[in-house]
N, C-alpha and C positions, 0 to 999 in steps of 0.2 A: 635708405638702403641703396647700395650701389652695386653695379656689375661692370666688369671689364673683359674685353676680348682683345687679343693682340695676334695679328697674323701678317704674313708677307703677301704682297700682291705679286702674283706670278704673271708670266707672259700670256697665259690664258685669260687674265683679267684685263689686259690691254685691249682697248676697243677702238682707239683712234691712232693716227700717225704719231710717231715719236714715242711709242709705248705708253701713251696717256690712258689712264684707267677711267672708265665711265663713272660719273658721279653717283649713279644708281647703285654702284657697289657699296658706297658708304651707307646708303639707306638699307641695303640688305644686312649689313653689319648691325645697324641700329635695330633692325627687326629681331636679330638673334639676341642682342643685349636685352631688348624688351621681353622676349620670351623667357630668358633666364630670370629677370626681375619678377615676372609674374609667377613663375614656378616657386621662387624663393618666398614670395609674399602670400600667394594664394594656393599653391599646390596644383596649379593648372596652367597650361600654356596660354590660355586666353586668346584674344584676337586684337590685332592692331586696327583701330577704328579710323584715325585720321592724323595727319601731320598738321600742326597749326602754323609752323614756320620751318623753312629749310634755307640755310645759307651755305653756299659753296665758296670757300675762302682761299684755297690754294690748290694747285694741281697735285695729282697723285699719279705716280708712274710705276710700271712693273719694276719689282725689286725693292720698293719702299715697304717698310714695316709700318702698319697702321694699328694704333691702339684706339679702340672704340669704347667709350665709357657712357654709362647711363645711370640715371637716378630717378626714383619715384619721388615727385615733389608735391603731389596732391592726391587725395583719396575721395571717391564718392562711394555710393553703395556697390556699384559694379565697375565704375570707371577708375582708371589710374592715370594721372597726368605725369608725363615723364619728360626729362630733358636729356639730350645726347650731345656728345662731342667726339669727333674723330681727330686724332693727332698723328702726324708722321713722326716716328721716333727713331728710325734707322733709315739711312739712304745709301744706295750703292755709290761707290766711288770709282767709276769706270775710267776716270782721268788718271788714277794711280795704277790700277790693273783690273783685269776682268773679274776678280773675286774680292776686291777690296770693298769695304763698307764702313760706315761711321755711325756710331750711336750719337744722336744729337744731344748736346748739353741742354738745349731748350727745345722741346718738341714744337712742331709747327702745326697749328690748328688748321685743318683742311676743310672741316664741315661742322656746322652746329645745327641742331634741330630740336623741336619740341612737338609732342604729340600726345594722343590719348589712346589707351588700350582698355579693353573691356573683358571682365571675367564674370559670366552670368552667376547669379547667386547660387544656383544649384550645383555649380562646378567648384565653388570656393571651398577648400578643405582646411585651410589654416586660420 
């Protein structure tokens, strides 16, 4: 089971000089993907318990479109092991003009992570 979210990073997401977006924004997206996966699988939002691994692989800037993908890869009685990947799929092209953008032929992986979510037995509906 997979889920995908795609959204544009706005100027309000820029946290550092040069319009650089804080890596924590990718973790927020992964949390939203995890919630959708748990709703699809269990009929409940569940809770994110822990990340096992997080890798920040490329910078993200205001104006970039990010696609966050997640998948449930393991099941326990109440736990769900998940893997996530965030990819930059569209970039602004300010070198051409202020409204130019480009859809990337090959997305750039900006972050990967894995983690565990939990849905208590009494909350599982599906």
